[in-house]
C-alpha positions as CSV (number, residue, x, y, z in Angstrom):
1,M,14.2,5.2,31.1
2,R,16.8,4.5,28.5
3,I,17.1,5.3,24.9
4,E,17.7,1.6,23.9
5,Q,14.4,0.6,25.7
6,L,12.5,2.8,23.2
7,E,14.7,1.4,20.3
8,H,13.7,-2.2,21.5
9,L,9.9,-1.2,21.5
10,A,10.3,0.4,18.0
11,A,12.0,-2.9,16.8
12,V,9.1,-5.1,18.1
13,V,6.4,-2.8,16.5
14,Q,8.5,-2.9,13.1
15,H,9.1,-6.7,13.1
16,G,6.0,-8.0,14.7
17,S,7.5,-10.2,17.4
18,L,10.1,-10.3,20.2
19,R,12.0,-13.1,18.4
20,R,12.5,-11.1,15.0
21,A,13.1,-8.0,16.9
22,S,15.8,-9.7,19.1
23,E,17.4,-11.1,15.8
24,Q,17.5,-7.6,14.3
25,L,19.0,-6.1,17.5
26,H,21.5,-8.8,17.9
27,L,20.2,-9.5,21.4
28,S,18.7,-12.4,23.2
29,Q,15.0,-12.5,23.3
30,P,14.8,-12.7,27.2
31,A,17.1,-9.5,27.3
32,V,14.6,-7.5,25.0
33,S,11.7,-8.9,26.9
34,E,13.1,-7.9,30.2
35,S,14.0,-4.5,28.9
36,L,10.6,-3.8,27.8
37,S,9.0,-5.2,31.0
38,K,11.1,-2.6,32.9
39,L,10.0,0.2,30.7
40,E,6.2,-0.9,31.3
41,R,6.8,-1.0,35.0
42,E,8.3,2.4,34.8
43,L,5.6,4.0,32.8
44,G,2.9,2.1,34.6
45,V,1.3,0.9,31.4
46,T,1.1,-2.4,29.1
47,L,3.0,-1.5,26.0
48,L,2.7,-5.0,24.2
49,D,0.0,-7.5,23.7
50,R,2.1,-10.6,24.2
51,R,0.4,-13.6,22.1
52,R,1.6,-16.9,20.9
53,T,1.6,-15.7,17.3
54,G,3.8,-12.6,18.2
55,A,3.9,-9.4,20.1
56,R,1.9,-6.3,19.1
57,I,1.7,-2.9,20.4
58,S,-1.2,-2.4,22.9
59,R,-3.6,0.4,22.6
60,Q,-1.9,2.2,25.5
61,G,1.4,1.8,23.7
62,R,-0.2,3.0,20.5
63,D,-1.4,6.2,22.2
64,L,2.1,6.8,23.4
65,L,4.1,5.7,20.3
66,Q,4.3,9.1,18.7
67,H,5.8,10.6,21.7
68,M,8.4,7.7,21.7
69,V,9.1,8.2,18.0
70,G,9.7,11.9,18.7
71,V,12.3,11.0,21.2
72,L,14.1,8.6,19.0
73,E,13.9,11.2,16.1
74,A,15.4,13.8,18.3
75,V,18.3,11.3,19.3
76,D,18.7,10.5,15.6
77,R,19.2,14.2,14.7
78,L,21.5,14.6,17.7
79,R,23.7,11.8,16.5
80,T,23.7,13.1,12.9
81,A,24.7,16.5,14.1
82,A,27.5,15.1,16.0
83,G,28.8,13.1,13.1
84,D,27.8,9.9,14.5
85,Q,28.2,7.5,11.5
86,T,27.0,4.4,13.4
87,S,23.4,5.5,13.4
88,A,20.9,3.1,11.7
89,A,20.1,3.7,8.0
90,R,16.6,5.1,7.5
91,V,14.0,2.7,6.5
92,V,10.4,3.5,5.6
93,R,7.9,0.6,5.4
94,L,5.1,1.0,2.8
95,G,2.1,-1.3,2.2
96,T,0.6,-1.3,-1.1
97,V,-2.4,-3.1,-2.8
98,N,-0.5,-3.1,-6.0
99,A,-2.1,-0.2,-7.6
100,A,-0.3,2.1,-10.1
101,T,2.9,0.2,-9.3
102,A,4.4,1.1,-12.7
103,T,3.0,4.7,-12.9
104,V,3.5,6.0,-9.4
105,L,5.2,3.6,-6.9
106,V,8.2,2.6,-8.9
107,P,9.1,6.1,-10.3
108,A,8.8,7.4,-6.8
109,L,11.1,4.9,-5.4
110,R,13.6,5.8,-8.2
111,A,13.2,9.5,-7.3
112,V,13.9,8.6,-3.6
113,Q,17.0,6.6,-4.4
114,E,18.5,9.5,-6.5
115,E,17.6,12.1,-3.8
116,A,18.3,10.1,-0.7
117,P,20.5,7.1,-1.5
118,D,20.8,6.4,2.2
119,L,17.0,5.9,2.6
120,S,15.5,2.4,2.2
121,V,11.9,1.7,1.4
122,E,10.5,-1.8,2.3
123,V,7.5,-2.4,0.1
124,L,5.1,-5.0,1.3
125,T,2.0,-6.3,-0.8
126,L,-1.0,-6.5,1.5
127,Q,-4.8,-6.1,1.5
128,Q,-6.3,-2.7,2.5
129,A,-7.4,-4.0,5.9
130,Q,-3.9,-5.3,6.6
131,I,-2.5,-1.9,5.5
132,E,-4.6,0.1,7.8
133,A,-4.1,-2.1,10.6
134,G,-0.2,-1.8,10.2
135,L,-0.5,1.9,10.0
136,L,-2.6,1.9,13.3
137,E,-0.2,-0.2,15.2
138,G,3.0,1.3,13.8
139,S,4.3,-1.5,11.8
140,L,3.8,0.5,8.7
141,D,4.7,4.1,7.9
142,L,2.8,4.6,4.7
143,G,-0.1,2.8,2.8
144,L,-1.2,2.9,-0.8
145,V,-4.9,1.8,-1.0
146,N,-7.7,2.1,-3.6
147,V,-11.1,3.6,-2.7
148,L,-14.5,4.1,-4.3
149,D,-16.4,7.2,-4.2
150,G,-18.1,7.5,-0.7
151,D,-15.5,5.3,1.2
152,D,-14.7,6.7,4.5
153,T,-11.0,7.1,5.8
154,P,-10.4,5.7,9.4
155,V,-10.5,8.4,11.9
156,E,-7.0,7.8,13.2
157,L,-5.5,7.9,9.6
158,T,-5.1,10.8,7.1
159,S,-5.7,10.1,3.5
160,T,-4.3,12.1,0.4
161,D,-5.6,11.6,-3.0
162,L,-2.9,10.7,-5.5
163,V,-4.5,9.4,-8.8
164,R,-8.2,9.2,-9.7
165,G,-9.5,7.0,-12.5
166,R,-12.2,4.4,-13.3
167,P,-12.6,0.6,-13.5
168,V,-11.7,-0.8,-16.8
169,V,-11.8,-4.1,-18.4
170,V,-8.4,-5.7,-18.9
171,L,-8.0,-8.2,-22.0
172,P,-5.4,-9.6,-24.2
173,H,-4.4,-7.3,-27.1
174,D,-5.7,-9.8,-29.7
175,H,-9.1,-10.6,-28.0
176,P,-12.0,-10.2,-30.3
177,L,-13.6,-7.7,-27.9
178,T,-10.8,-5.2,-28.5
179,E,-12.8,-4.3,-31.8
180,R,-15.2,-2.4,-29.4
181,D,-14.6,0.9,-27.9
182,A,-16.4,0.1,-24.8
183,L,-17.8,-3.2,-23.2
184,T,-21.0,-4.1,-21.4
185,V,-21.6,-6.2,-18.5
186,E,-23.3,-8.7,-20.8
187,D,-20.3,-8.8,-22.8
188,L,-18.3,-9.8,-19.6
189,R,-20.8,-12.5,-18.4
190,A,-20.2,-14.3,-21.6
191,Q,-16.4,-14.5,-21.1
192,P,-14.3,-16.5,-18.6
193,F,-13.6,-14.0,-15.7
194,I,-10.9,-13.4,-13.2
195,T,-11.9,-11.7,-10.0
196,M,-10.0,-10.5,-7.0
197,R,-10.2,-12.4,-3.8
198,S,-12.5,-10.9,-1.0
199,G,-10.8,-8.0,0.8
200,Y,-9.6,-6.3,-2.4
201,L,-11.7,-3.2,-3.7
202,M,-12.2,-4.8,-7.0
203,H,-13.9,-7.7,-5.5
204,R,-16.3,-5.5,-4.0
205,F,-16.9,-3.5,-7.4
206,V,-17.2,-6.7,-9.4
207,H,-20.0,-8.1,-7.2
208,R,-21.8,-4.7,-7.3
209,L,-21.4,-4.8,-11.2
210,F,-22.8,-8.2,-11.7
211,G,-25.0,-8.5,-8.8
212,S,-25.9,-12.2,-8.1
213,D,-25.5,-13.1,-11.7
214,L,-21.7,-13.6,-12.0
215,P,-19.9,-15.0,-15.0
216,R,-20.3,-18.9,-14.9
217,Q,-16.6,-19.5,-15.7
218,R,-14.2,-17.6,-13.3
219,H,-11.1,-17.7,-11.4
220,V,-10.2,-16.0,-8.2
221,T,-6.8,-14.5,-7.6
222,D,-4.9,-12.6,-5.0
223,G,-4.1,-9.1,-6.2
224,A,-3.9,-7.1,-9.5
225,E,-0.6,-8.2,-10.6
226,M,-1.4,-12.1,-10.8
227,G,-4.6,-11.1,-12.3
228,K,-2.8,-9.2,-15.2
229,V,-0.6,-12.4,-15.7
230,M,-3.5,-14.6,-15.8
231,V,-5.3,-12.3,-18.5
232,A,-2.0,-12.2,-20.5
233,D,-2.1,-16.0,-20.5
234,G,-5.6,-16.1,-21.8
235,L,-7.4,-17.3,-18.6
236,G,-10.0,-14.8,-18.9
237,L,-10.8,-11.1,-18.5
238,T,-10.7,-8.8,-15.3
239,V,-11.6,-5.5,-14.1
240,L,-9.0,-3.3,-12.5
241,P,-8.6,0.5,-12.1
242,D,-7.3,2.1,-15.2
243,F,-4.3,3.5,-13.4
244,S,-3.3,-0.2,-12.5
245,V,-3.0,-1.0,-16.2
246,R,-1.8,2.2,-18.0
247,G,2.0,2.0,-18.2
248,D,2.2,-1.6,-16.8
249,P,5.0,-3.4,-18.6
250,L,2.6,-5.9,-20.0
251,E,0.7,-3.1,-21.6
252,R,4.0,-1.4,-22.8
253,A,4.9,-4.7,-24.3
254,G,1.6,-4.9,-26.2
255,V,0.4,-8.0,-24.3
256,L,-2.5,-6.4,-22.6
257,T,-4.9,-3.6,-23.3
258,H,-8.0,-2.3,-21.7
259,R,-11.6,-0.9,-22.4
260,P,-14.0,1.3,-20.4
261,L,-17.3,-0.1,-19.2
262,R,-20.2,1.2,-21.0
263,H,-22.5,3.3,-18.9
264,D,-20.4,3.1,-15.8
265,R,-19.3,6.1,-14.2
266,T,-17.8,4.7,-11.0
267,G,-14.8,6.7,-9.7
268,V,-11.8,5.0,-8.0
269,T,-9.0,6.7,-6.4
270,L,-5.6,5.7,-5.2
271,V,-4.8,7.3,-2.0
272,L,-1.9,7.5,0.3
273,R,-2.7,6.8,4.1
274,Q,-0.5,7.4,7.1
275,R,-1.1,7.7,10.8
276,R,-2.4,11.1,12.0
277,E,0.6,12.3,13.9
278,A,1.9,15.9,15.0
279,R,5.2,15.1,13.5
280,T,6.4,12.9,10.7
281,A,9.8,11.6,10.3
282,P,12.1,13.3,7.5
283,A,12.3,9.9,5.8
284,V,8.5,9.4,5.7
285,R,8.2,13.0,4.4
286,A,10.7,12.4,1.5
287,V,8.8,9.3,0.2
288,T,5.6,11.0,0.7
289,L,6.7,13.9,-1.5
290,A,8.1,11.7,-4.1
291,L,4.8,9.7,-4.3
292,R,2.8,12.9,-4.6
293,E,5.1,14.4,-7.4
294,T,5.0,11.2,-9.5
295,A,1.2,10.8,-9.0
296,L,0.8,14.3,-10.2
297,L,2.8,13.4,-13.4
298,A,0.8,10.2,-13.8
299,Q,-2.5,11.9,-13.5
300,T,-1.6,14.5,-15.9
301,A,-0.6,12.0,-18.4
302,Q,-3.9,10.1,-17.7
303,T,-6.0,13.0,-18.2
304,A,-4.4,13.8,-21.5
305,Q,-4.7,10.1,-22.7
306,T,-8.4,10.1,-21.7
307,A,-9.1,13.5,-23.4
308,A,-7.6,12.0,-26.7
309,A,-9.6,8.8,-26.4
310,P,-12.7,8.4,-28.7
311,A,-16.0,8.9,-26.8
312,E,-18.0,5.8,-25.8
């Protein structure tokens, strides 16, 4: 077994195919494939599921992945201690559903940049199921997802609460309904409405909120960021977690505002998920710490703002 074989496997897991891994490694695809085939024969297991759409780590490979990562981390520490300046820059891959981008994620990235300038974070906007699959197969290091009260965490992942909030109605700052302190379901049914596509938490919440009687005029979009842009352009109202709206550039500019839902006490939480591993890479720990610290600041500010708001 050679260290480069483990590096080849890590590259395939990260980039999702032999072809992209070969490009990143500056090797031919047959060379990488043969390297991994030899490793599979030596270990006596199938490490990759090779498909026409790409290569993904197998279940057996996933069970061994944390041990391989441990070896690579040890090698990286040895190279660093020896002053080897040719070791690869640290990259953390983070999947997000675009929640609390302005209040948690961006400030955390800024803190990481200041504290560890050689650490890079690759942010991918995905649906929750894609994020959890990426964490399980090893193509993602961290995931930011929204959950409702009572939602379970996959047994192979850990979950850390970052910010807790509630769903709110997002509307243009000059909309007539901004005169009200809180809005009802009936208020929303009478308005053009923007809902998230199936697979997003707010899609599930909105269908629970309206039941079978959805607003007659509605649009469907893919994620909170586009939803906020559509609201700003007057295409309708939407419902998002309050921490997805507070601090958003469109809110700071006075383009968007939000109102609570009357008689609704649903809790929604932004959580940080990652693989359940014995050891975590130092780069991943650094990003995790930054997210938790900025989330604490955001939650404190949100609690103060909620306490100062008028009662419904």
